[in-house]
C-alpha positions in Angstrom: -45.5 24.5 -31.8 -45.3 21.5 -34.2 -48.5 21.3 -36.3 -47.9 18.3 -37.9 -46.9 14.8 -37.1 -43.8 15.2 -38.9 -43.3 17.9 -37.3 -43.6 16.4 -34.0 -41.7 12.9 -35.1 -38.9 15.7 -36.5 -38.5 17.6 -32.8 -38.1 13.9 -31.2 -35.4 12.8 -33.7 -33.4 16.1 -32.6 -33.9 15.4 -29.2 -33.1 11.9 -29.3 -29.9 12.8 -31.7 -29.2 15.3 -28.7 -29.2 12.7 -25.9 -27.6 10.2 -28.0 -24.5 12.9 -28.6 -24.5 13.5 -25.0 -24.3 10.0 -23.8 -21.2 8.8 -26.8 -19.5 12.0 -25.4 -19.8 10.8 -21.8 -18.4 7.6 -22.8 -15.7 9.0 -24.7 -14.7 10.8 -21.7 -15.0 7.8 -19.6 -12.9 6.3 -21.6 -10.2 9.1 -21.9 -10.2 9.2 -18.0 -9.7 5.8 -17.3 -7.0 5.2 -19.7 -5.1 8.2 -17.9 -6.1 6.9 -14.4 -4.6 3.3 -15.4 -1.4 4.5 -17.1 -0.9 7.0 -14.1 -1.5 3.7 -11.8 1.2 1.8 -14.0 3.8 4.4 -13.7 2.9 4.5 -9.7 3.3 1.1 -9.6 6.5 1.1 -11.9 8.3 3.9 -9.0 7.3 1.6 -6.4 8.9 -1.9 -7.6 11.8 0.4 -8.5 12.0 1.7 -4.7 10.7 -1.6 -3.2 13.0 -3.9 -4.4 16.0 -1.6 -2.5 13.6 -1.0 0.4 12.9 -4.5 0.6 16.5 -5.6 0.5 17.4 -3.1 3.5 14.4 -4.2 5.1 15.4 -7.9 5.1 19.3 -7.2 6.1 18.0 -5.0 9.0 15.5 -7.5 10.0 17.9 -10.1 10.0 20.7 -8.5 11.9 17.9 -7.4 14.4 17.1 -10.9 14.9 20.6 -12.0 15.2 21.2 -8.9 17.7 18.1 -10.8 20.1 20.0 -14.3 19.9 23.4 -12.3 21.2 21.7 -10.6 23.8 19.9 -13.7 25.3 23.2 -15.2 25.5 24.9 -12.1 27.2 21.9 -11.3 29.5 21.4 -15.1 30.5 24.5 -14.3 32.5 22.2 -12.1 34.7 19.2 -14.4 34.9 17.5 -12.3 32.0 15.9 -13.5 28.8 14.5 -12.0 25.7 11.6 -14.5 24.9 11.2 -14.9 21.1 7.5 -15.0 20.9 5.3 -13.2 17.8 6.0 -9.8 19.1 9.8 -9.8 19.7 10.0 -11.2 15.9 7.8 -8.6 14.4 9.8 -5.6 16.4 12.6 -7.1 14.3 11.2 -7.4 11.4 9.3 -4.4 11.2 12.0 -1.9 12.5 15.1 -4.4 12.7 18.1 -3.1 15.1 16.5 -0.3 16.8 13.2 -3.0 17.7 15.8 -5.7 18.8 17.4 -2.7 20.9 13.7 -1.8 22.3 12.9 -5.2 23.0 16.3 -5.8 25.1 15.4 -2.6 26.8 12.2 -3.3 27.9 13.5 -7.3 28.9 16.3 -5.0 31.0 13.7 -2.5 32.9 11.4 -5.8 33.8 8.6 -4.7 31.2 7.0 -8.1 30.1 7.5 -8.2 26.1 
């Protein structure tokens, strides 16, 4: 138990010093954690860009070929009285799924299921 005002002041300063040390330690560890997260984020972004360029080329070519297949299918199905509609659903199916999407749309048209 502190008996004088000096001892009370000394105890308070020790308490404040410990609190400041804890706060500074939290700030430093938070900064280190943020730095680690930022570095991992940059590495992930780099990998995604590298993969994305190759995947983007594949997706673009696949989408174009899918739409071309729809146009050719429209030409041949017109002889049988069928037509593949060019609407948002069919274009998205070809853009996202490419050739399999175009074949699925054609199959749905041939089976008489509205697209």
